[in-house]
C-alpha positions as CSV (number, residue, x, y, z in Angstrom):
1,M,0.0,0.1,0.0
2,E,1.2,3.5,-0.8
3,T,2.3,5.6,2.1
4,L,-0.2,8.3,3.4
5,E,2.1,11.0,2.0
6,S,1.6,9.8,-1.6
7,E,-2.2,9.7,-1.0
8,L,-2.1,13.3,0.1
9,T,0.3,14.7,-2.6
10,C,-0.9,16.4,-5.7
11,P,0.4,14.5,-9.0
12,I,1.3,18.0,-10.6
13,C,3.0,20.1,-7.9
14,L,4.2,17.1,-5.7
15,E,2.9,19.1,-2.6
16,L,0.1,18.6,-0.3
17,F,-3.2,19.2,-2.0
18,E,-4.3,22.9,-1.6
19,D,-8.0,23.5,-2.3
20,P,-8.4,20.0,-3.8
21,L,-11.1,19.4,-6.6
22,L,-13.0,16.1,-6.9
23,L,-12.7,14.9,-10.4
24,P,-15.4,12.7,-12.1
25,C,-12.9,10.0,-12.2
26,A,-12.5,10.0,-8.4
27,H,-9.1,11.6,-8.4
28,S,-8.2,14.9,-6.8
29,L,-6.2,17.8,-8.2
30,C,-5.2,21.2,-6.8
31,F,-7.4,24.0,-8.1
32,N,-4.3,26.1,-9.0
33,C,-2.7,23.0,-10.7
34,A,-5.9,22.5,-12.8
35,H,-5.9,26.2,-13.5
36,R,-2.2,25.8,-14.8
37,I,-3.3,22.8,-17.0
38,L,-6.0,25.0,-18.7
39,V,-3.4,27.8,-19.1
40,S,-1.0,25.6,-20.8
41,H,-3.6,24.8,-23.6
42,C,-4.2,28.4,-24.2
43,S,-3.0,29.7,-27.6
44,T,-3.4,32.8,-29.6
45,S,-6.6,31.4,-30.9
46,K,-7.8,29.9,-27.8
47,T,-8.6,31.8,-24.6
48,L,-9.0,30.3,-21.1
49,K,-12.9,30.5,-21.3
50,S,-13.1,28.6,-24.4
51,I,-11.4,25.5,-23.1
52,S,-14.3,23.0,-22.1
53,A,-12.2,19.8,-21.2
54,F,-8.9,18.5,-20.1
55,Q,-7.3,15.2,-19.1
56,C,-6.8,13.9,-15.7
57,P,-3.1,13.6,-15.1
58,T,-3.3,10.5,-13.2
59,C,-5.7,8.2,-15.4
60,R,-6.1,10.4,-18.6
61,Y,-9.8,10.5,-18.2
62,V,-11.2,13.4,-20.1
63,I,-12.9,15.9,-17.7
64,T,-15.6,18.0,-19.4
65,L,-16.2,21.4,-18.0
66,N,-19.6,23.4,-18.0
67,H,-19.9,27.1,-18.5
68,R,-18.6,27.8,-15.1
69,G,-15.2,26.1,-15.7
70,L,-13.2,24.8,-12.8
71,E,-15.8,26.5,-10.4
72,G,-18.2,23.9,-11.7
73,L,-16.2,21.0,-10.3
74,K,-16.9,19.8,-6.6
75,R,-14.4,20.7,-3.8
76,N,-13.0,17.6,-2.0
77,V,-13.8,18.8,1.4
78,T,-13.2,15.7,3.3
79,L,-9.7,15.5,1.8
80,Q,-9.1,19.2,2.7
81,N,-10.1,18.4,6.3
82,I,-7.7,15.5,6.5
83,I,-4.8,17.7,5.1
84,D,-5.6,20.5,7.5
85,R,-5.4,18.1,10.4
86,F,-2.4,16.5,9.0
87,Q,-0.6,19.8,8.8
88,K,-1.6,20.8,12.4
89,A,-0.2,17.6,13.7
90,S,3.1,18.2,11.8
91,L,3.5,21.5,13.2
92,S,4.1,20.4,16.8
93,G,8.0,19.9,16.6
94,P,11.2,20.8,14.6
95,N,11.5,17.3,13.3
96,S,8.0,17.3,11.9
97,P,7.0,15.7,8.8
98,T,6.5,19.1,7.3
99,E,10.2,19.9,7.8
100,S,11.4,16.7,6.7
101,R,9.1,16.9,3.7
102,R,10.4,20.2,2.8
103,L,13.9,18.8,2.6
104,Q,12.8,15.4,1.2
105,P,9.4,15.8,-0.7
106,Q,9.1,12.1,-1.4
107,R,10.0,10.7,2.1
108,P,7.2,8.6,3.5
109,Y,5.8,9.5,6.9
110,T,5.7,7.1,9.7
111,A,3.0,4.8,10.5
112,T,2.4,6.9,13.8
113,I,1.2,9.8,11.6
114,S,-0.8,7.4,9.5
115,G,-2.5,6.2,12.5
116,T,-3.4,9.8,13.8
117,I,-4.9,10.6,10.3
118,A,-6.7,7.2,10.3
119,G,-8.0,8.0,13.9
120,T,-9.1,11.3,12.6
121,I,-11.1,9.8,9.9
122,G,-12.7,7.3,12.2
123,G,-13.4,9.7,15.0
124,G,-15.0,12.4,12.9
125,G,-14.4,15.9,14.6
126,G,-13.0,14.4,17.7
127,G,-9.3,14.3,18.7
128,G,-8.2,10.8,17.4
129,S,-5.1,9.1,18.4
130,S,-2.8,6.2,17.5
131,S,-0.5,3.8,18.9
132,G,3.0,5.1,19.8
133,T,4.8,1.8,19.2
134,S,3.2,-0.3,16.6
135,G,2.9,0.6,13.0
136,S,-0.8,-0.3,12.6
137,S,-4.0,1.9,13.5
138,A,-5.3,1.2,16.9
139,R,-8.5,3.3,17.2
140,G,-10.3,1.2,19.7
141,S,-7.3,0.9,22.2
142,P,-8.1,2.4,25.6
143,A,-4.6,3.8,25.9
144,T,-5.1,5.7,22.7
145,S,-8.7,6.8,22.9
146,S,-9.7,10.5,23.2
147,H,-9.7,11.7,26.9
148,S,-13.4,12.1,27.8
149,H,-13.0,15.1,30.3
150,P,-16.3,16.1,31.6
151,H,-15.6,19.7,30.6
152,G,-16.5,19.9,27.0
153,N,-14.9,23.1,26.6
154,H,-11.4,21.9,27.6
155,T,-11.0,19.6,24.7
156,N,-9.1,21.8,22.3
157,A,-6.6,19.3,21.1
158,I,-6.3,18.2,17.4
159,H,-4.0,15.4,17.8
160,S,-3.4,12.7,20.6
161,P,-0.6,12.7,23.2
162,A,0.9,9.6,21.7
163,V,1.3,11.5,18.3
164,V,3.1,14.4,20.3
165,A,5.2,11.8,22.2
166,K,6.4,10.4,18.8
167,M,7.3,13.8,17.5
168,E,8.7,15.4,20.6
169,P,10.3,14.3,23.8
170,R,7.8,12.7,26.4
171,I,6.1,15.3,28.5
172,S,5.6,13.8,32.0
173,C,2.7,14.7,34.5
174,Q,4.0,17.3,37.0
175,F,1.5,16.2,39.6
176,C,2.2,12.4,39.9
177,E,3.9,11.3,43.1
178,Q,5.0,7.9,41.5
179,D,8.5,7.6,40.0
180,P,8.6,7.9,37.1
181,P,5.7,10.0,36.6
182,R,3.0,9.1,34.1
183,E,2.8,10.6,30.5
184,A,0.8,14.0,30.5
185,V,-2.4,13.9,28.6
186,K,-3.4,17.6,28.9
187,T,-1.8,20.8,29.9
188,C,-3.6,23.5,31.9
189,V,-2.6,26.8,30.7
190,T,-4.3,28.4,33.8
191,C,-2.4,26.3,36.2
192,E,0.6,26.1,34.1
193,V,0.9,22.4,34.9
194,S,0.8,19.3,32.6
195,Y,-1.5,16.5,34.0
196,C,-1.7,12.7,33.3
197,D,-5.4,11.4,32.9
198,R,-5.7,10.3,36.6
199,C,-4.2,13.5,38.0
200,L,-6.5,15.6,35.7
201,R,-9.6,13.9,36.9
202,A,-8.4,14.4,40.4
203,T,-7.5,18.1,40.2
204,H,-10.1,19.4,37.6
205,P,-13.7,18.3,38.7
206,N,-16.5,19.6,36.6
207,K,-17.4,22.5,38.7
208,K,-16.3,26.2,39.3
209,P,-13.6,27.6,39.2
210,F,-12.1,24.7,37.3
211,T,-14.6,24.9,34.4
212,S,-12.9,28.2,33.3
213,H,-9.5,26.7,33.1
214,R,-8.1,26.2,29.7
215,L,-6.8,22.8,28.8
216,V,-4.7,22.1,25.7
217,E,-2.5,19.2,24.5
218,P,0.6,18.6,26.6
219,L,3.2,21.3,26.2
220,P,6.8,21.6,27.2
221,D,7.2,23.6,30.5
222,T,9.0,26.4,28.6
223,H,6.1,26.8,26.3
224,I,3.6,27.0,29.4
225,R,5.5,29.6,31.4
226,G,6.5,31.8,28.7
227,L,9.8,33.7,28.3
228,T,11.9,34.5,31.1
229,C,14.0,37.5,31.8
230,L,17.6,37.3,30.9
231,E,18.8,39.3,33.8
232,H,16.5,38.0,36.5
233,E,16.1,34.3,36.8
234,N,12.5,32.8,37.0
235,E,11.1,36.2,36.2
236,K,8.8,36.3,33.2
237,V,9.1,39.1,30.8
238,N,6.0,41.4,30.9
239,M,7.3,44.7,29.6
240,Y,9.0,46.1,26.5
241,C,11.9,48.5,26.7
242,L,11.5,51.1,23.8
243,V,15.0,52.6,24.5
244,D,17.0,49.1,24.3
245,D,14.2,47.5,22.1
246,Q,14.1,44.3,24.1
247,L,11.8,42.2,26.4
248,I,12.2,43.0,30.2
249,C,10.6,42.0,33.5
250,A,9.1,44.2,36.3
251,L,12.3,44.1,38.1
252,C,14.2,45.5,35.2
253,K,12.0,48.4,35.4
254,L,12.0,48.8,39.1
255,V,15.7,48.2,40.1
256,G,17.6,47.2,37.0
257,R,19.2,49.2,34.3
258,H,16.0,49.9,32.5
259,R,14.4,51.8,35.5
260,E,14.9,55.3,33.6
261,H,13.9,54.0,30.2
262,Q,10.6,54.3,28.5
263,V,8.7,51.1,28.4
264,S,5.4,49.9,27.1
265,S,3.2,46.9,27.7
266,L,3.6,43.7,25.8
267,T,0.1,44.1,24.4
268,E,0.7,47.6,23.2
269,R,4.0,46.7,21.8
270,F,2.4,43.5,20.2
271,D,-0.4,45.5,18.5
272,K,1.9,48.1,17.1
273,L,4.6,45.8,15.9
274,K,1.9,43.6,14.5
275,Q,0.2,46.4,12.7
276,T,3.5,47.5,11.4
277,L,4.4,44.1,10.1
278,E,0.9,43.7,8.6
279,N,1.2,47.0,6.8
280,N,4.8,46.2,5.6
281,L,3.6,42.8,4.7
282,T,0.6,44.4,2.7
283,N,3.0,46.6,0.8
284,L,5.3,43.9,0.2
285,V,2.5,41.7,-1.2
286,K,1.4,44.6,-3.2
287,R,4.9,45.2,-4.5
288,N,5.3,41.5,-5.4
289,G,1.9,41.7,-7.2
290,E,3.3,44.7,-9.0
291,L,6.4,42.9,-9.8
292,E,4.7,39.9,-11.0
293,N,2.5,42.1,-13.3
294,Q,5.6,43.7,-14.6
295,M,7.4,40.4,-14.9
296,A,4.2,39.2,-16.8
297,K,4.4,42.1,-19.2
298,L,8.1,41.6,-19.6
299,I,7.5,37.9,-20.5
300,Q,4.8,39.0,-22.9
301,I,7.1,41.5,-24.5
302,C,9.9,38.7,-24.8
303,Q,7.2,36.5,-26.4
304,Q,6.4,39.3,-28.8
305,V,10.0,39.9,-29.5
306,E,10.3,36.3,-30.6
307,V,7.3,36.5,-32.6
308,N,8.4,39.7,-34.3
309,T,11.9,38.5,-34.8
310,A,10.7,35.4,-36.6
311,M,8.5,37.4,-38.7
312,H,11.3,39.8,-39.6
313,E,13.8,37.0,-40.3
314,A,11.1,35.5,-42.6
315,K,10.7,38.9,-44.3
316,L,14.6,39.3,-44.6
317,V,14.9,36.0,-46.4
318,E,11.9,36.7,-48.6
319,E,13.3,40.2,-49.5
320,C,16.8,38.9,-50.2
321,D,15.6,36.1,-52.2
322,E,13.6,38.7,-54.3
323,L,16.8,40.8,-54.7
324,V,18.8,37.7,-55.8
325,E,16.1,36.8,-58.2
326,I,16.1,40.3,-59.6
327,I,20.0,40.1,-60.1
328,R,19.7,36.6,-61.7
329,Q,17.0,38.0,-64.2
330,R,19.0,41.0,-64.9
331,K,22.1,38.9,-65.5
332,Q,20.3,36.7,-68.1
333,V,19.1,40.0,-69.8
334,I,22.5,41.5,-70.0
335,A,24.2,38.3,-70.9
336,V,21.6,37.9,-74.0
337,K,22.4,41.6,-75.0
338,I,26.1,41.0,-75.0
339,K,25.7,37.9,-77.1
340,E,23.4,39.7,-79.6
341,S,25.8,42.6,-79.8
342,K,28.7,40.0,-80.3
343,V,27.0,38.3,-83.2
344,M,26.0,41.5,-84.9
345,K,29.5,43.1,-84.6
346,L,31.3,39.9,-85.9
347,R,28.8,39.7,-88.9
348,K,29.7,43.2,-89.7
349,L,33.3,42.6,-89.3
350,A,33.3,39.5,-91.6
351,Q,31.7,41.6,-94.3
352,Q,34.5,44.1,-93.9
353,I,37.1,41.3,-94.0
354,A,35.6,39.8,-97.2
355,N,35.6,43.2,-98.8
356,C,39.2,43.8,-97.8
357,R,40.2,40.2,-99.3
358,Q,38.4,40.9,-102.5
359,C,40.2,44.3,-103.0
360,L,43.5,42.7,-102.0
361,E,43.1,40.0,-104.7
362,R,42.4,42.6,-107.5
363,S,45.5,44.6,-106.4
364,S,47.5,41.5,-106.2
365,A,46.8,40.7,-109.8
366,L,47.6,44.2,-110.9
367,V,51.0,44.1,-109.1
368,T,51.8,40.9,-110.9
369,Q,50.9,42.2,-114.2
370,A,52.8,45.4,-113.6
371,E,55.9,43.5,-112.4
372,Q,55.8,41.3,-115.7
373,S,55.7,44.6,-117.7
374,L,58.7,46.0,-116.0
375,K,60.7,42.9,-117.1
376,E,60.2,43.8,-120.8
377,N,63.3,45.4,-122.1
378,D,62.2,46.0,-125.6
379,H,61.0,49.7,-125.7
380,A,58.5,49.2,-128.4
381,R,56.9,46.2,-126.7
382,F,57.1,47.9,-123.2
383,L,55.4,51.0,-124.6
384,Q,52.7,48.9,-126.2
385,T,51.9,46.8,-123.1
386,A,52.8,49.0,-120.3
387,R,50.6,52.0,-121.1
388,N,47.4,50.1,-120.3
389,V,49.0,48.6,-117.1
390,A,50.3,52.2,-116.0
391,E,46.8,53.6,-116.3
392,R,45.4,50.9,-114.3
393,V,47.9,51.2,-111.5
394,A,47.6,54.9,-111.4
395,M,43.8,54.6,-111.1
396,A,44.3,51.9,-108.5
397,T,46.7,54.1,-106.6
398,A,44.4,57.2,-106.9
399,S,41.4,55.3,-105.7
400,S,43.3,53.4,-102.7
401,Q,41.1,55.2,-100.1
402,V,38.0,54.0,-101.9
403,L,39.1,50.4,-102.2
404,I,40.5,50.1,-98.7
405,P,37.4,49.8,-96.5
406,D,37.3,51.9,-93.2
407,V,37.8,50.2,-89.8
408,N,35.4,51.2,-87.1
409,L,37.2,50.9,-83.7
410,N,33.8,50.8,-82.1
411,D,33.4,47.4,-83.5
412,A,35.9,45.9,-81.2
413,F,33.4,45.9,-78.5
414,D,35.7,47.7,-76.1
415,N,33.5,50.8,-75.5
416,F,31.0,48.9,-73.3
417,A,31.5,48.6,-69.6
418,L,29.7,46.8,-66.7
419,D,29.8,49.3,-63.8
420,F,27.6,48.3,-60.8
421,S,29.5,50.2,-58.2
422,R,26.3,52.4,-57.5
423,E,24.1,49.3,-57.1
424,K,26.9,47.7,-55.0
425,K,27.0,50.7,-52.7
426,I,23.1,50.5,-52.3
427,L,23.4,46.8,-51.5
428,E,26.1,47.4,-49.0
429,G,23.8,49.9,-47.2
430,L,21.0,47.3,-46.8
431,D,19.6,47.5,-43.3
432,Y,16.3,47.1,-41.6
433,L,14.2,50.3,-41.2
434,T,13.8,51.5,-37.5
435,V,11.1,53.9,-36.1
436,P,12.4,57.4,-36.5
437,T,13.6,59.3,-33.4
438,P,11.2,61.8,-32.0
439,P,11.2,65.2,-33.7
440,S,11.9,68.4,-31.6
441,I,9.7,71.5,-31.9
442,R,11.9,74.5,-32.1
443,E,9.9,77.1,-30.1
444,E,12.4,79.7,-30.7
445,L,11.7,79.5,-34.5
446,C,7.9,79.4,-34.1
447,T,5.9,82.5,-35.0
448,A,2.4,83.6,-34.3
449,S,-0.1,86.1,-35.2
450,H,-3.6,86.6,-33.6
451,D,-5.1,83.8,-35.7
452,T,-2.1,81.8,-36.9
453,I,0.8,79.8,-35.5
454,T,3.8,78.6,-37.6
455,V,5.3,75.5,-36.1
456,H,9.0,74.6,-36.8
457,W,10.6,71.4,-35.9
458,T,13.8,69.3,-36.5
459,S,14.5,65.5,-36.9
460,E,17.7,63.7,-36.8
461,D,16.4,60.9,-38.9
462,E,15.1,63.5,-41.7
463,F,16.0,61.1,-44.6
464,S,14.2,58.1,-43.0
465,V,11.0,60.0,-42.3
466,T,8.1,59.4,-44.9
467,S,6.0,62.2,-43.4
468,Y,5.0,64.3,-40.5
469,E,1.7,64.6,-38.7
470,L,0.9,67.8,-36.6
471,Q,-1.7,67.5,-33.7
472,Y,-2.9,70.4,-31.6
473,T,-5.6,71.4,-29.2
474,I,-6.3,74.2,-26.8
475,Y,-4.3,74.0,-23.6
476,T,-6.7,73.7,-20.6
477,G,-4.0,74.0,-17.9
478,Q,-3.5,70.2,-17.5
479,T,0.1,69.5,-16.6
480,N,0.0,65.7,-17.3
481,F,0.5,66.0,-21.3
482,I,0.4,62.0,-21.8
483,S,-3.1,62.0,-20.0
484,L,-4.1,65.0,-22.1
485,Y,-2.8,63.3,-25.2
486,N,-4.7,60.0,-24.5
487,S,-8.0,61.6,-23.3
488,A,-8.5,64.7,-25.3
489,D,-11.3,64.2,-28.0
490,S,-10.7,67.6,-29.6
491,W,-7.4,67.1,-31.2
492,M,-7.0,68.6,-34.7
493,I,-4.8,66.5,-36.9
494,V,-2.9,67.8,-40.0
495,P,-1.5,64.6,-41.8
496,N,1.0,63.9,-44.6
497,I,3.2,67.1,-44.0
498,K,6.5,66.7,-46.1
499,Q,8.3,69.8,-44.7
500,N,9.5,70.5,-41.3
501,H,7.3,73.4,-40.7
502,Y,3.5,74.3,-41.1
503,T,1.3,77.1,-40.5
504,V,-1.9,76.5,-38.7
505,H,-4.8,79.0,-39.6
506,G,-8.2,79.8,-38.0
507,L,-7.0,79.8,-34.4
508,Q,-8.5,81.7,-31.6
509,S,-6.7,85.0,-30.6
510,G,-4.9,85.2,-27.3
511,T,-5.1,81.4,-26.7
512,R,-2.5,78.9,-25.8
513,Y,-2.4,75.7,-27.7
514,I,-0.5,72.3,-27.3
515,F,1.3,71.0,-30.3
516,F,2.7,67.4,-31.0
517,V,4.7,66.5,-34.2
518,K,4.8,62.8,-35.2
519,A,7.4,61.5,-37.4
520,I,6.2,58.7,-39.5
521,N,7.8,55.8,-41.6
522,Q,7.1,52.3,-42.6
523,A,8.4,51.0,-39.2
524,G,6.2,53.1,-37.1
525,S,5.9,56.7,-35.7
526,R,7.2,58.7,-32.7
527,N,5.9,61.8,-31.1
528,S,7.6,64.9,-30.1
529,E,7.7,66.4,-26.6
530,P,4.6,68.8,-26.3
531,A,5.2,72.5,-27.0
532,R,2.7,75.2,-25.7
533,L,2.4,78.0,-28.2
534,K,0.2,80.9,-28.0
535,T,-1.6,83.2,-30.6
536,N,-1.1,87.0,-30.2
537,S,-3.9,89.2,-28.8
538,Q,-6.9,90.2,-30.7
539,P,-5.9,93.4,-32.5
540,F,-8.4,96.4,-32.5
541,K,-8.8,100.0,-33.1
542,L,-10.9,102.8,-31.5
543,D,-14.5,102.7,-32.8
544,P,-15.5,106.1,-34.2
545,K,-19.2,105.3,-33.6
546,T,-18.6,105.2,-29.8
547,A,-16.3,108.3,-29.4
548,H,-17.6,111.3,-27.6
549,K,-18.3,114.4,-29.5
550,K,-15.6,116.3,-27.9
551,L,-12.9,113.7,-28.8
552,R,-11.0,113.7,-32.0
553,L,-9.7,110.3,-33.4
554,S,-6.6,110.0,-35.6
555,N,-7.1,108.6,-39.2
556,D,-5.9,105.1,-38.2
557,C,-8.2,105.2,-35.1
558,L,-5.4,104.5,-32.7
559,T,-5.1,107.9,-31.0
560,M,-7.8,109.9,-29.2
561,E,-7.5,113.5,-28.1
562,K,-9.7,115.9,-26.1
563,D,-11.0,118.6,-28.4
564,E,-13.7,121.0,-27.3
565,S,-14.4,122.2,-30.8
566,S,-15.2,118.9,-32.2
567,L,-19.0,118.9,-32.1
568,K,-20.0,117.6,-35.6
569,K,-20.8,114.0,-34.6
570,S,-24.2,112.7,-34.8
571,H,-25.7,111.1,-31.7
572,T,-26.0,107.3,-31.7
573,P,-26.9,104.8,-28.9
574,E,-23.4,103.4,-28.8
575,R,-21.8,106.9,-28.4
576,F,-20.5,108.2,-25.0
577,S,-22.7,111.2,-24.6
578,S,-23.0,112.8,-21.1
579,T,-21.0,115.7,-19.9
580,G,-17.8,114.6,-18.5
581,S,-17.8,111.1,-20.1
582,Y,-15.2,111.8,-22.7
583,G,-14.7,108.1,-23.8
584,A,-14.4,105.8,-26.7
585,A,-14.5,101.9,-27.0
586,G,-12.6,99.4,-29.1
587,N,-14.1,97.9,-32.0
588,V,-14.1,94.3,-31.0
589,F,-15.9,92.2,-28.2
590,I,-13.8,89.5,-26.5
591,D,-15.4,86.6,-25.0
592,S,-12.3,84.1,-24.8
593,G,-8.6,83.9,-24.6
594,C,-5.7,86.0,-23.0
595,H,-5.3,89.4,-24.6
596,Y,-2.8,92.2,-23.9
597,W,-2.6,95.8,-25.1
598,E,-0.8,98.8,-24.1
599,V,-1.8,102.6,-23.9
600,L,0.6,105.3,-24.4
601,L,-0.4,107.9,-21.9
602,G,1.8,110.8,-22.9
603,A,1.3,113.9,-20.8
604,S,-2.4,113.0,-19.8
605,T,-2.9,113.1,-16.1
606,W,-6.7,112.5,-15.9
607,Y,-7.8,109.3,-17.6
608,A,-9.7,105.9,-17.0
609,I,-8.9,102.7,-18.8
610,G,-10.4,99.3,-18.6
611,V,-13.2,97.0,-20.0
612,A,-16.9,97.1,-20.1
613,Y,-19.8,94.9,-21.0
614,K,-21.8,96.1,-24.1
615,S,-24.7,96.9,-21.9
616,A,-22.7,99.4,-19.8
617,P,-24.3,102.9,-19.6
618,K,-22.5,105.5,-22.0
619,N,-23.7,108.5,-19.9
620,E,-21.5,108.1,-16.8
621,W,-17.9,107.5,-15.9
622,S,-16.6,103.9,-16.3
623,G,-16.3,102.3,-13.2
624,K,-19.3,103.7,-11.7
625,N,-21.5,100.7,-12.4
626,S,-21.3,96.9,-12.1
627,S,-20.6,96.5,-15.8
628,T,-17.2,98.3,-16.0
629,W,-13.7,97.7,-14.5
630,V,-11.1,100.5,-14.9
631,F,-7.8,101.8,-13.7
632,S,-8.0,105.7,-13.3
633,R,-5.6,108.6,-12.7
634,C,-6.9,112.0,-11.3
635,N,-3.9,114.2,-11.2
636,N,-1.5,112.6,-8.7
637,N,-3.9,109.8,-7.3
638,F,-4.2,106.5,-8.8
639,M,-7.2,104.2,-8.1
640,V,-9.1,101.2,-9.4
641,R,-12.9,101.6,-9.7
642,H,-15.8,99.1,-10.1
643,D,-19.5,99.4,-9.3
644,G,-19.1,102.9,-7.8
645,K,-16.3,101.6,-5.3
646,E,-12.8,103.0,-5.5
647,M,-9.5,102.0,-4.1
648,L,-6.3,103.8,-4.0
649,V,-3.3,101.9,-5.6
650,E,0.4,102.6,-5.9
651,A,1.7,103.7,-9.2
652,S,4.7,106.0,-10.4
653,L,3.8,109.6,-11.4
654,Q,6.1,109.0,-14.3
655,L,3.7,106.2,-15.6
656,R,3.8,106.7,-19.5
657,R,2.9,103.3,-20.7
658,L,0.0,101.3,-19.2
659,G,-0.1,97.5,-19.9
660,V,-3.5,95.8,-19.8
661,L,-3.8,92.0,-19.6
662,L,-7.4,90.6,-20.1
663,D,-7.3,86.9,-19.2
664,Y,-10.9,86.0,-20.0
665,D,-10.7,82.4,-19.4
666,N,-9.1,82.7,-16.2
667,N,-11.4,85.5,-14.9
668,S,-8.8,88.2,-14.4
669,L,-8.0,91.8,-15.5
670,T,-4.5,93.0,-14.6
671,F,-2.8,96.5,-15.0
672,H,1.0,96.9,-15.2
673,D,3.5,99.7,-15.6
674,A,4.9,98.4,-18.8
675,M,8.1,100.5,-18.8
676,N,9.2,99.4,-15.3
677,S,7.7,95.8,-15.6
678,Q,5.8,96.3,-12.3
679,H,2.4,94.9,-11.3
680,I,-0.2,97.5,-10.2
681,H,-3.5,95.7,-9.7
682,T,-5.5,92.7,-10.6
683,F,-9.4,92.3,-10.7
684,E,-10.6,88.9,-10.2
685,V,-14.1,88.5,-11.6
686,S,-16.0,85.9,-13.4
687,F,-17.0,87.5,-16.8
688,L,-20.6,86.7,-17.7
689,L,-20.8,88.5,-21.1
690,P,-18.3,89.6,-23.8
691,V,-16.3,92.7,-23.0
692,V,-15.0,95.7,-24.9
693,P,-11.8,97.8,-24.1
694,T,-12.8,101.4,-23.0
695,F,-10.8,104.5,-22.8
696,M,-11.7,107.9,-21.1
697,I,-9.5,111.0,-21.0
698,W,-10.3,114.5,-19.6
699,N,-7.0,116.2,-21.0
700,K,-4.3,115.6,-23.4
701,S,-4.3,112.5,-25.6
702,V,-3.6,108.8,-25.5
703,M,-2.6,106.1,-28.1
704,I,-3.3,102.5,-28.0
705,L,-1.1,99.5,-29.2
706,S,-3.1,96.2,-29.6
707,G,-2.5,92.9,-31.0
708,L,0.8,92.4,-28.9
709,P,2.3,89.2,-27.5
710,V,2.2,88.9,-23.7
711,P,5.5,90.2,-22.3
712,D,7.5,87.7,-20.1
713,F,6.9,89.6,-16.8
714,V,3.2,89.8,-17.4
715,D,3.0,86.2,-18.4
716,G,4.8,85.2,-15.2
717,V,2.3,87.1,-13.1
718,A,-0.6,85.5,-14.9
719,S,0.8,82.1,-14.5
720,D,1.2,82.5,-10.8
721,L,-2.3,83.7,-10.4
722,Q,-3.5,80.8,-12.5
723,E,-1.6,78.3,-10.4
724,Q,-3.0,79.8,-7.2
725,Q,-6.5,79.4,-8.7
726,Q,-5.9,75.7,-9.7
727,M,-4.5,74.9,-6.2
728,G,-7.3,76.6,-4.4
729,L,-5.0,79.1,-2.7
730,C,-6.6,82.3,-1.4
731,R,-4.8,85.5,-2.1
732,Q,-4.4,88.2,0.5
733,E,-6.7,90.9,-0.7
734,S,-8.1,94.1,0.7
735,P,-11.7,94.3,1.9
736,Y,-12.5,96.3,-1.3
737,L,-11.6,93.2,-3.6
738,T,-13.5,91.0,-1.3
739,G,-16.5,93.3,-1.8
740,L,-16.1,92.9,-5.6
741,K,-16.1,89.3,-5.5
742,A,-19.2,89.3,-3.3
743,C,-21.0,91.5,-6.1
744,H,-20.6,88.5,-8.6
């Protein structure tokens, strides 16, 4: 018969069953092991939920799963209870089967342990026992039966004294008078004494106060009495020194070296250390989970690398084979061309050779005839025969250039060459294509107007980039650009850009935008770092239809001057009309963005400059109602005014150029000394309607400059205010500003 260990061991992990499943074939399997079997059957086309069957690893029986998968199989509760009791019995000593099994997983357990488990099965939930000497089970033996103490609440044991005796040194009764004392069957934790069966019945009757005593399986005396002090013999430790970080007794605190130290109770220290350990353990488990997830991702990436590598290797072989095939075909074509040229040239040369041979034969016959004539010594005969020959020789000599054919050197086939150096260089440069490096947006080269932004960028892999893609959206103040990139649904995309710059039209004036540039080729794409670019402020001029009758505007409508003699303007509802309201408004209404303009004050010492709703009254000073916000100067006094409330502010008497920053989206109107880069005042108010720039003067003239980019010193102040608003910080303000906020 197989040992008990083999009966309790999973055939997959070779460990004790954990959460065992009862298979239809009557074998058992750990839940996790069954799950691993299913996972091993998964593939790219199969998911875990789609697997409906697997084989029993013991008998190869096919286990069919329902829609619940492994959860549809029954748990082997009886086997789990046996394993739980087995493990508890194994934890009673250093030489326990658990420790032995850890070192030698296949080592069989003794018959004593088998008897313990067998007794457990036979005795149900009670504390079974086995013989400590024989190897067989002895459930019915009186010596090994469960102790039937009248106190039901005393029986907390899981295993019998015989088992403990087998695994640990024998624990003797501490109350027996006989020598040697009998073996203990119970230990009273309350009395701190171990008793045999007879002494236990005698000392612990079923009546108070003994019914409250706690009886456990026999324990060594050191376990009963707890830890003792290292410095005071027989004194139990009952305190914890926080200074030396060690256990101490009461005497250590009273008269020992710990009397001046801070101490705590064992319970308090236990709870604190346990809580700390639990927290650290939780964090460690969490970190281990994160590491497992990270490792799983890395493993997945490794698998993907393997797949992609195999795919690229196959592609490489395919491409190279195609190149070799192209070279082979071109080789054949060029070889045929060479052969055809050879045949044609040789045919032509053969014809020329034949012509030369024919001419040579005729010339040779004429030479022979002439030589024969020269041998004639008779003058008369010579003259008679040589005249005809001399004429023929003269004609042959004169026509020698005609008779001798021209030789074409090109027919020698030496004016052809096979030069594949360019192709070889290309082949030597063959390599796999990689994703281009991220491009870089050159903010210092980017330009903007009130409705356009021209974006410039550079790329290190410019020659490997097929095209660029520009993406942009309005910047909402979100600092996590990756989250913004992934979540924004209002991104505008400009694809298929071939240059390293692009001009975007139709943008909102005075608005910040986020730009990304994507470099693309056949291997993939990479994004640049985000760049924040801003359109310039909305340009505007003074609206003549709103100017007071006693104001004169320049031809370009950028300068206004007090002129008492100018009374020729007709009355309109938009015109500033009352006595003393010498004002004019801009020709634009602003309902979004961040806009900056400046006012050249010249020698004027009495003016009011700000913004107003369209519905603001035109027959009273700006700032006297709830629809206008202005910065004003009256001789040597500077003030801000809104809704009839005024507050003095500090400004230089030499103020000659006033900067106005309207951040409509972030609800602020700020005034600056533009020449000295100094902040004067900020209104914080939620604008409900579009606003228009307004200007009032009572002496001299002013000139406006609009459509300007926001200066750095102004942008810094605006950014600080925006960050404070986002972080919920409250600015230290005067009661006047608090009153202004209350109005809105």
